[in-house]
C-alpha positions as CSV (number, residue, x, y, z in Angstrom):
1,M,24.8,170.6,13.3
2,T,28.2,172.0,14.1
3,G,30.0,171.6,17.4
4,V,32.6,173.8,19.0
5,D,35.9,172.9,20.6
6,D,35.3,173.6,24.3
7,R,38.9,174.8,24.8
8,N,38.9,176.9,21.7
9,P,35.4,178.4,21.1
10,N,36.6,179.8,17.8
11,M,37.4,176.4,16.3
12,P,34.2,174.8,14.9
13,T,34.0,171.1,14.5
14,D,31.5,168.8,12.8
15,V,32.7,165.5,14.1
16,A,32.6,163.5,17.3
17,P,35.7,163.3,19.5
18,A,38.1,160.5,18.8
19,V,38.4,157.7,21.2
20,A,40.9,158.4,23.9
21,H,44.5,157.9,22.7
22,S,45.8,156.6,26.1
23,D,46.4,153.2,24.5
24,L,49.4,154.6,22.7
25,R,52.6,155.2,24.7
26,H,52.9,158.9,25.7
27,G,56.0,161.0,25.8
28,V,58.5,158.2,25.1
29,L,60.3,159.7,22.1
30,S,63.1,162.3,22.3
31,I,63.7,164.9,19.6
32,P,66.4,162.8,17.8
33,E,64.0,159.9,17.8
34,V,61.2,162.0,16.4
35,L,63.6,163.4,13.8
36,A,64.6,159.8,12.9
37,Q,61.0,159.0,11.9
38,S,60.9,161.8,9.3
39,V,64.5,161.1,8.1
40,A,63.8,157.4,7.8
41,N,60.6,158.0,5.9
42,M,62.4,160.2,3.5
43,A,65.1,157.5,3.3
44,P,67.8,159.8,1.8
45,S,70.1,157.0,0.7
46,A,67.3,155.0,-0.8
47,A,66.0,158.1,-2.6
48,M,69.4,158.8,-4.0
49,A,69.7,155.2,-5.2
50,L,67.1,155.5,-8.0
51,L,65.4,158.8,-8.1
52,P,68.3,160.9,-9.6
53,L,68.3,158.4,-12.5
54,L,64.5,158.7,-13.0
55,V,64.6,162.5,-12.8
56,F,67.6,162.6,-15.2
57,L,65.6,160.8,-17.8
58,N,63.3,163.8,-18.0
59,A,65.4,166.8,-16.7
60,G,68.9,165.8,-17.9
61,N,71.4,168.4,-16.7
62,G,68.7,170.3,-15.0
63,S,68.0,167.4,-12.5
64,W,69.6,169.4,-9.7
65,L,67.3,172.3,-10.4
66,S,64.2,170.0,-10.2
67,F,65.4,169.0,-6.7
68,V,66.0,172.6,-5.7
69,I,62.4,173.6,-6.7
70,A,61.1,170.6,-4.8
71,L,63.1,171.6,-1.7
72,V,61.7,175.1,-1.7
73,L,58.1,173.9,-2.2
74,M,58.5,171.4,0.7
75,L,60.0,174.0,3.0
76,F,57.0,176.2,2.2
77,V,54.6,173.4,3.1
78,G,56.7,172.6,6.2
79,V,56.4,176.1,7.5
80,C,52.6,175.9,7.1
81,I,52.2,172.5,8.8
82,T,54.4,173.4,11.7
83,Q,51.7,175.9,12.7
84,F,49.7,172.9,13.7
85,A,52.5,171.1,15.3
86,K,53.3,174.0,17.6
87,R,49.8,174.3,18.9
88,T,48.2,170.8,18.8
89,N,48.9,167.2,19.8
90,A,47.6,164.4,17.6
91,S,48.7,161.0,16.2
92,G,47.0,161.3,12.8
93,S,49.4,163.7,11.1
94,F,47.7,165.6,8.2
95,Y,44.4,163.7,8.9
96,S,44.1,165.1,12.4
97,W,45.3,168.6,11.5
98,V,43.1,169.0,8.4
99,R,40.2,167.4,10.2
100,G,40.4,170.0,13.0
101,S,40.8,173.0,10.7
102,L,38.7,172.2,7.6
103,G,36.3,169.6,8.9
104,I,35.9,165.8,8.8
105,G,35.3,165.6,5.1
106,A,38.6,167.4,4.2
107,G,40.3,165.5,7.0
108,H,39.2,162.2,5.5
109,T,40.4,163.2,2.1
110,A,43.8,164.2,3.5
111,G,44.0,161.0,5.4
112,G,43.1,158.9,2.3
113,A,45.7,160.8,0.2
114,L,48.4,160.2,2.9
115,L,47.5,156.5,3.0
116,L,47.9,156.3,-0.8
117,G,51.3,158.1,-0.5
118,Y,52.7,156.0,2.3
119,I,51.5,152.7,0.9
120,A,52.8,153.5,-2.6
121,T,56.1,154.6,-1.1
122,G,56.3,151.4,0.8
123,M,55.8,149.5,-2.5
124,A,58.7,151.5,-4.0
125,T,61.0,150.7,-1.1
126,V,60.1,147.0,-1.2
127,L,61.0,147.1,-4.9
128,G,64.2,148.9,-4.1
129,F,65.1,146.4,-1.4
130,G,64.8,143.6,-4.1
131,I,66.8,145.6,-6.7
132,Y,69.7,146.4,-4.5
133,G,69.5,143.2,-2.5
134,A,69.9,141.2,-5.7
135,D,72.8,143.5,-6.9
136,L,74.5,142.9,-3.5
137,L,74.1,139.1,-3.8
138,S,75.5,139.2,-7.4
139,R,78.5,141.3,-6.3
140,I,79.5,138.8,-3.6
141,G,79.3,136.0,-6.0
142,L,75.8,134.6,-5.6
143,S,73.8,134.2,-8.7
144,T,70.4,136.0,-8.6
145,G,67.5,136.4,-10.9
146,V,64.3,138.3,-11.1
147,G,62.0,135.5,-10.1
148,K,61.8,133.7,-6.8
149,I,64.9,135.4,-5.2
150,Q,63.5,138.9,-5.8
151,I,60.1,138.0,-4.3
152,A,61.8,136.3,-1.4
153,L,63.6,139.6,-0.8
154,Y,60.3,141.5,-0.9
155,V,58.9,139.2,1.8
156,V,61.9,139.6,4.0
157,D,61.7,143.4,3.8
158,L,58.0,143.7,4.5
159,V,57.6,141.0,7.1
160,A,60.7,142.1,9.1
161,A,59.6,145.8,8.9
162,V,56.1,145.0,10.3
163,L,57.5,142.9,13.1
164,V,60.0,145.6,14.1
165,A,57.3,148.2,13.9
166,I,54.9,146.2,16.1
167,S,57.6,145.5,18.7
168,D,58.3,149.0,20.0
169,V,58.1,152.5,18.5
170,R,61.5,153.4,20.1
171,I,63.3,150.3,18.7
172,S,61.7,151.1,15.3
173,V,62.9,154.7,15.0
174,R,66.3,154.0,16.5
175,T,66.9,151.2,14.1
176,S,65.9,153.5,11.2
177,L,68.3,156.2,12.3
178,V,71.4,153.9,12.7
179,L,70.8,152.2,9.4
180,E,70.4,155.6,7.6
181,T,73.4,157.2,9.1
182,I,75.7,154.4,7.9
183,S,74.3,154.5,4.4
184,V,74.5,158.3,4.1
185,A,78.2,158.3,5.2
186,T,79.1,155.8,2.5
187,I,77.3,157.8,-0.2
188,L,79.1,160.9,0.8
189,A,82.5,159.1,0.6
190,I,81.7,158.2,-3.1
191,C,80.6,161.7,-3.9
192,G,83.8,163.1,-2.5
193,A,85.7,160.7,-4.7
194,V,83.9,162.0,-7.8
195,F,85.4,165.5,-7.3
196,V,88.8,164.0,-6.8
197,E,88.4,161.9,-10.0
198,R,87.2,164.9,-12.0
199,G,89.7,167.3,-10.6
200,A,87.2,170.1,-10.3
201,V,83.9,171.0,-8.6
202,I,82.1,172.9,-11.2
203,D,80.3,171.0,-14.0
204,T,79.6,173.6,-16.6
205,A,77.0,171.4,-18.4
206,Q,74.9,171.3,-15.3
207,V,75.4,174.9,-14.2
208,S,74.4,176.1,-17.7
209,L,71.4,173.5,-17.9
210,R,72.8,172.3,-21.2
211,G,70.2,170.4,-23.1
212,S,67.5,170.8,-20.5
213,G,64.1,172.4,-21.0
214,L,61.5,173.9,-18.7
215,G,59.1,171.0,-19.5
216,G,61.6,168.3,-18.5
217,I,62.7,170.1,-15.3
218,T,59.0,170.6,-14.3
219,V,58.2,166.9,-14.9
220,G,61.2,166.0,-12.9
221,V,59.9,168.0,-10.0
222,V,57.3,165.3,-9.3
223,L,59.8,162.5,-8.7
224,S,62.0,165.1,-6.9
225,I,59.1,165.7,-4.5
226,F,58.9,161.9,-4.0
227,A,62.4,162.1,-2.4
228,F,60.9,164.4,0.2
229,V,57.7,162.7,1.0
230,G,57.6,161.5,4.5
231,F,59.3,164.5,6.0
232,E,55.9,165.3,7.6
233,S,55.6,161.8,9.1
234,A,57.0,163.0,12.5
235,G,53.5,164.5,12.9
236,S,52.1,160.9,13.3
237,L,54.1,160.6,16.6
238,G,52.4,163.6,18.3
239,R,51.1,161.4,21.1
240,E,54.3,159.4,21.6
241,A,56.8,162.4,21.5
242,R,58.1,164.3,24.4
243,N,57.4,168.0,24.2
244,P,55.5,167.5,20.9
245,E,54.9,171.2,20.4
246,R,58.7,171.6,20.0
247,S,60.0,168.3,18.7
248,I,57.4,167.7,15.9
249,G,57.9,171.1,14.2
250,R,61.6,171.0,14.5
251,A,61.8,167.4,13.1
252,I,59.7,168.4,10.1
253,L,61.7,171.4,9.1
254,W,65.2,170.0,10.0
255,S,64.6,166.8,8.1
256,C,63.3,168.7,5.0
257,G,66.1,171.3,5.0
258,L,69.1,169.1,5.8
259,V,68.1,166.1,3.8
260,G,67.1,168.4,0.9
261,L,70.6,169.9,0.7
262,F,72.0,166.4,0.7
263,Y,69.7,165.5,-2.2
264,V,70.8,168.4,-4.3
265,F,74.5,167.7,-3.6
266,V,74.2,163.9,-4.4
267,V,72.1,164.5,-7.6
268,Y,74.6,167.0,-8.9
269,T,77.5,164.7,-8.1
270,Q,75.9,161.6,-9.7
271,V,75.2,163.4,-13.0
272,Y,78.8,164.8,-12.9
273,G,80.3,161.5,-12.2
274,F,78.6,159.7,-15.0
275,S,79.1,162.4,-17.6
276,G,81.2,161.2,-20.5
277,T,81.1,157.5,-19.4
278,Q,79.7,154.6,-21.3
279,P,77.0,153.4,-21.3
280,G,76.2,156.4,-19.2
281,F,73.9,157.4,-16.4
282,A,70.6,156.6,-18.3
283,K,71.7,153.0,-18.8
284,S,72.8,152.3,-15.3
285,T,70.8,149.7,-13.3
286,A,72.4,150.4,-10.0
287,P,73.8,154.0,-10.2
288,L,75.6,154.4,-6.9
289,P,77.5,151.1,-7.0
290,D,78.3,151.8,-10.6
291,L,79.5,155.2,-9.6
292,A,81.8,153.6,-7.1
293,D,83.4,151.5,-9.9
294,I,83.8,154.7,-12.0
295,V,85.7,156.5,-9.3
296,H,87.9,153.4,-8.8
297,L,86.4,152.5,-5.4
298,P,84.9,149.1,-6.3
299,V,85.4,148.0,-2.7
300,L,82.6,150.5,-1.7
301,A,80.1,149.1,-4.2
302,P,78.9,146.2,-2.1
303,I,78.9,148.5,1.0
304,V,76.8,151.0,-0.9
305,D,74.4,148.1,-1.9
306,L,74.2,147.0,1.7
307,G,73.6,150.6,2.9
308,I,70.8,151.2,0.4
309,V,69.2,147.9,1.3
310,C,69.2,149.0,4.9
311,S,67.8,152.4,3.9
312,M,65.0,150.7,1.9
313,F,64.2,148.7,4.9
314,A,64.2,151.8,7.2
315,C,61.9,153.6,4.8
316,T,59.5,150.6,4.6
317,L,59.5,150.6,8.4
318,A,58.8,154.3,8.6
319,C,56.0,154.1,6.0
320,I,54.3,151.3,8.0
321,N,54.7,153.4,11.2
322,A,53.2,156.5,9.7
323,A,50.5,154.9,7.6
324,S,49.3,152.7,10.4
325,R,48.9,155.7,12.8
326,V,46.9,157.6,10.2
327,L,44.6,154.6,9.7
328,F,44.5,154.1,13.5
329,A,43.3,157.7,14.1
330,M,40.7,157.4,11.3
331,A,39.4,154.2,12.8
332,Q,39.1,155.8,16.2
333,D,36.9,158.4,14.6
334,G,34.7,155.8,12.9
335,L,36.1,156.4,9.4
336,A,37.6,152.9,9.1
337,V,36.6,149.6,10.6
338,Q,36.8,149.5,14.3
339,P,39.3,146.6,14.8
340,L,41.9,148.9,13.2
341,A,41.6,151.2,16.3
342,R,43.1,148.4,18.5
343,V,46.6,148.3,19.7
344,H,48.9,145.5,20.8
345,R,48.3,144.6,24.4
346,R,52.0,144.5,25.3
347,H,53.7,146.8,22.8
348,H,50.9,149.5,22.6
349,T,51.3,149.8,18.8
350,P,48.5,149.7,16.2
351,H,49.4,146.2,15.0
352,L,46.3,145.4,12.9
353,S,46.6,148.6,11.0
354,M,50.3,147.8,10.4
355,W,49.4,144.6,8.7
356,V,46.6,146.2,6.7
357,V,48.9,148.9,5.2
358,G,51.8,146.5,4.9
359,V,50.2,143.7,2.8
360,P,49.6,145.7,-0.4
361,M,53.2,147.0,-0.1
362,L,54.3,143.4,-0.7
363,L,51.5,142.0,-3.0
364,V,51.5,144.8,-5.6
365,P,55.3,144.7,-6.4
366,A,55.3,140.9,-6.4
367,L,52.3,140.7,-8.8
368,F,53.8,143.3,-11.2
369,L,57.1,141.5,-11.1
370,L,55.5,138.2,-11.9
371,L,53.8,139.8,-14.9
372,G,57.2,140.7,-16.3
373,N,57.5,144.4,-15.5
374,D,60.9,146.0,-15.0
375,A,61.4,146.8,-11.3
376,I,63.2,150.1,-11.9
377,A,60.5,151.4,-14.2
378,L,57.8,150.2,-11.8
379,S,59.5,152.2,-9.0
380,G,59.0,155.3,-11.1
381,W,55.4,154.6,-11.8
382,I,54.5,153.9,-8.2
383,G,56.5,156.9,-7.1
384,S,54.5,159.2,-9.3
385,V,51.2,157.9,-7.9
386,A,52.6,158.3,-4.3
387,V,53.6,162.0,-5.0
388,F,50.1,162.8,-6.3
389,G,48.7,161.5,-3.0
390,F,51.1,163.5,-1.0
391,M,50.6,166.7,-3.0
392,L,46.8,166.5,-2.3
393,G,47.6,166.1,1.4
394,Y,50.1,168.9,1.4
395,C,47.6,171.3,-0.4
396,L,44.9,170.6,2.1
397,A,47.3,170.9,5.1
398,A,48.6,174.2,3.8
399,I,45.1,175.6,3.3
400,G,44.1,174.2,6.6
401,A,47.0,175.9,8.4
402,A,46.0,179.3,7.2
403,W,42.4,178.7,8.1
404,F,43.5,177.2,11.5
405,L,45.4,180.4,12.5
406,R,42.5,182.6,11.3
407,A,40.0,180.6,13.4
408,R,42.3,181.0,16.5
409,R,42.4,184.7,15.8
410,E,46.1,184.4,15.1
411,P,46.1,185.2,11.3
412,S,49.5,185.1,9.6
413,A,50.1,186.8,6.3
414,V,53.3,184.8,5.8
415,T,51.5,181.4,6.4
416,T,48.7,182.4,4.0
417,L,51.1,183.6,1.3
418,L,53.2,180.4,1.6
419,A,50.0,178.3,1.5
420,V,48.9,180.0,-1.7
421,I,52.3,179.6,-3.4
422,S,52.5,175.9,-2.3
423,V,49.0,175.1,-3.6
424,C,49.4,176.9,-6.9
425,A,52.8,175.3,-7.5
426,M,51.6,171.8,-6.8
427,L,48.5,172.3,-8.9
428,F,50.8,173.4,-11.8
429,V,53.1,170.4,-11.2
430,F,50.1,168.0,-11.3
431,W,48.8,169.6,-14.5
432,A,52.3,169.2,-16.1
433,N,52.1,165.5,-15.3
434,W,48.5,165.1,-16.4
435,I,47.5,167.0,-19.5
436,P,50.5,169.3,-20.3
437,Q,49.7,169.4,-24.0
438,Y,46.5,171.3,-23.3
439,P,46.6,174.1,-24.2
440,A,49.0,173.4,-27.0
441,N,52.5,174.5,-26.3
442,H,56.1,173.7,-27.0
443,L,57.3,173.5,-23.4
444,F,55.8,170.1,-22.3
445,P,56.0,166.9,-24.4
446,E,52.9,164.7,-24.6
447,L,53.0,162.1,-21.9
448,T,53.8,158.5,-22.8
449,A,52.4,155.3,-21.4
450,P,52.0,154.5,-18.5
451,Y,52.6,158.0,-17.2
452,D,49.6,159.3,-19.1
453,I,47.3,157.0,-17.0
454,L,48.9,157.4,-13.6
455,P,46.9,160.6,-12.8
456,Y,43.7,158.7,-13.4
457,V,44.9,156.0,-11.0
458,F,45.3,158.7,-8.4
459,L,41.9,160.3,-9.2
460,G,40.3,156.9,-9.0
461,W,41.7,156.5,-5.5
462,V,40.3,159.9,-4.5
463,V,36.9,159.0,-5.9
464,C,36.9,155.7,-3.9
465,T,37.8,157.5,-0.7
466,L,35.0,160.0,-1.2
467,V,32.5,157.2,-1.9
468,W,33.7,155.4,1.3
469,Y,33.3,158.6,3.3
470,A,29.8,159.2,1.9
471,V,28.8,155.6,2.9
472,V,30.3,155.9,6.4
473,R,28.8,159.3,7.0
474,R,25.3,158.1,6.0
475,R,25.6,155.0,8.2
476,A,27.0,156.8,11.3
477,A,25.4,160.2,11.0
478,N,24.7,160.5,14.7
479,R,28.3,159.9,15.6
480,L,29.9,162.0,12.9
481,R,27.6,165.0,13.2
482,G,26.1,167.0,16.0
483,V,28.5,165.9,18.8
484,R,30.5,168.5,20.6
485,G,34.0,167.5,21.2
486,V,37.7,168.3,20.9
487,V,39.2,167.8,17.5
488,L,42.7,169.1,18.0
489,D,44.1,168.7,21.5
490,P,46.3,171.7,22.6
491,A,49.9,170.8,22.9
492,E,50.8,170.5,26.6
């Protein structure tokens, strides 16, 4: 039996109303603070710490183009999802939006995909905190190793992030913004020094895409998208933002556009700065600090390390904030265990959900490190899985946006076109990182281990979420079906 949104009779629903959200603080975040959530979750300085190197290993001199393609795709998705943000008010981000437009099943799938993305991203930032924390300690004269010190750094990052996230959402986002601003300023100083050192701005090797192929650039798009994931996380603060119909959409688009331009500039500069050096970009274990040495600014190397460590922490914090609110919203609708719908009595934050999403962010990196895996390589593996999760969420949100407007009798040809382009492009990118050798072609090389199994890790997660949904739906059929209620609250 299908219900109808009482305030919008054209919007069908097949799910009971969520429990009232009054236990979250309402209207406490300004536009800069909402923007800080998206920027911190993107973690621009943390992204530029390792992702350019990982993309370069596939795309070479075409790395900057991989990031440009990712930027355009994410802007397309951003335009689509802001259609929700302008008209609705929810705390579950894509889960709430897709749930209200395509139904509870699609919403659950989007929520599960987002949880995978945020948790995996948190794992990558915990790893990055350890990598750059260890490099910082070694640069100031303290001996470090991969064992106990690295794991100790993981614990510091995760536990501190959870405690800050629990304490107050305003403290959380303000901390993230301050840390990220300092780090970005330091990176830009190094980038400026690269052009001074080279005596020119144009790198002909990159402009001409020398040695790069379509296959490598396309594969590089996945990790380039990883740099953008989280730009949508402002949507998880719909209940806590002031004027959410204005602030959420602006935060999503501004963070994507401005940070995306920063990415393209820094990637281009890093490749330019390392060209002709030995052992070269591909062999660097801490690219930005190494780049500071190349441009004869070694004094900035430990500052960059510290900035990146702070950015990694800010991103871990933002991932916990976003993931916990998605899980919180799902629990309120009966799609997760009910204790996860509780909030802290004093701080009004979803503290139990924060610990649930935070624990695997620590345990998985620590376990893989103890098994002898390289932390930088592991960051790339985890990043790919995270992107697959986000791409599924983005596809569902883009489709949902077009359907949402149609159901409201506000059809938009532009939104529909951007949704079609976004979905087709992301499906192509997924195929290129799954079975690109079928059909046989000369554009894409056969994937090597472990990248050839990562799509199956993602697909396994999707299957598990679908099984969980089937079990929950069967056990709580009366609650999840046949109850009239509001799925998406109009923005006030």
